[in-house]
C-alpha positions in Angstrom: 190.1 25.5 221.7 192.4 25.5 219.4 195.6 24.5 220.6 198.4 25.7 218.7 201.3 23.5 219.7 205.0 24.7 218.4 206.1 23.4 215.5 209.5 23.6 213.9 208.8 26.4 212.2 207.3 28.4 215.0 208.2 30.7 217.1 206.7 30.3 219.9 207.6 28.6 222.7 204.1 28.3 224.4 201.1 26.7 223.4 198.1 29.1 223.1 194.7 28.9 224.5 192.0 30.8 222.4 190.1 32.9 224.7 186.8 35.3 224.5 186.9 37.6 228.0 186.7 41.3 228.0 189.6 43.2 229.0 190.7 46.6 229.5 194.1 48.3 228.8 195.2 51.2 230.8 198.2 53.9 229.3 200.1 55.7 231.6 197.4 55.3 234.3 194.7 56.7 232.3 191.8 55.0 231.9 191.0 51.5 231.5 190.1 51.2 227.6 187.8 47.9 226.4 189.5 45.9 224.4 188.7 42.0 223.9 191.3 38.9 224.3 191.1 36.3 220.8 194.5 33.6 222.5 196.9 34.1 225.4 199.7 31.8 226.7 202.3 32.3 229.5 204.1 34.3 227.4 201.8 36.9 225.8 198.1 38.1 224.7 196.2 39.3 221.6 193.9 41.4 221.8 191.1 42.7 219.3 190.5 46.5 219.3 188.6 49.2 217.1 189.6 52.1 215.6 188.7 54.1 218.9 191.0 52.2 221.4 194.0 52.4 218.9 194.1 56.2 218.4 194.0 56.6 222.1 197.0 54.0 221.8 198.9 56.0 219.4 197.5 59.4 218.3 199.2 60.4 215.5 198.1 56.4 213.6 198.9 53.1 215.5 199.8 52.4 211.1 201.9 55.2 210.3 203.9 54.9 213.6 206.1 52.5 215.2 204.1 51.8 218.5 206.7 48.6 219.4 208.3 51.1 221.6 204.8 50.9 224.0 204.0 49.5 226.8 200.5 49.7 228.6 198.9 47.6 231.2 196.0 44.6 230.8 193.8 43.9 233.4 191.2 40.4 232.7 188.8 38.8 235.2 189.7 35.3 234.8 187.7 32.2 235.6 189.2 29.7 238.2 188.2 26.9 239.5 184.9 28.6 239.9 185.6 32.1 241.1 187.1 35.2 239.1 191.4 36.6 239.7 192.7 39.5 238.5 195.1 39.4 235.7 197.1 42.8 236.0 199.8 42.5 234.2 202.1 45.1 232.0 202.7 44.5 228.6 205.1 45.7 225.5 203.0 45.9 221.8 205.2 43.2 219.5 203.6 43.8 216.7 199.7 44.6 215.3 197.9 44.1 212.4 194.5 45.4 210.7 191.3 43.0 210.5 189.6 45.3 208.8 188.3 49.3 208.2 187.9 50.0 212.3 189.6 46.3 213.9 193.1 46.2 214.7 194.9 43.0 216.5 197.3 44.0 218.6 200.1 41.0 220.2 200.9 41.7 223.7 204.7 40.4 225.3 204.3 40.3 229.1 206.8 42.5 231.0 205.8 41.3 234.7 203.5 40.9 236.3 201.1 42.7 239.6 200.1 41.2 242.3 200.7 38.7 242.0 198.9 38.1 239.4 201.2 35.0 237.3 200.0 33.0 239.6 196.3 33.7 238.3 197.9 33.0 234.8 199.4 29.6 236.0 195.8 28.6 236.8 193.9 30.3 234.5 196.3 28.2 231.9 196.2 24.4 233.3 192.4 25.1 234.1 192.4 26.3 229.4 194.6 22.6 228.7 192.8 20.3 231.2 189.7 21.3 229.8 190.8 22.1 226.3 187.2 24.8 225.2 187.3 27.8 224.6 186.9 29.6 228.0 184.1 32.7 227.5 183.6 35.9 230.3 180.5 35.2 232.6 176.9 36.9 231.3 
């Protein structure tokens, strides 16, 4: 696992951990949209998605219109201490980057947690710090 520790020129205040977990995003109480996670910290999350998902997020075109005002919910099943705990968190899009013709990276900042799932995130991040390995989804 790559641990990104904030440096002098780094704006981040908490370490980021590379993860490879499936997640769902939910827009305005709609159906879950599948995405993949790339990294996580105590302040936010980076996800990877395809063009179909980005069209659901902003039908007018994610690269042609501002998206930083868009709020969404992220649901991830985190492997914590041999069991699965759900992270339910409301987020705001901080930025996005087009990686290829049909692949996008979205940087999300956490706004608030549902069902005390911030405790699950805290335990998961402690586990990542101790293991210093990439955590992958269960098969």
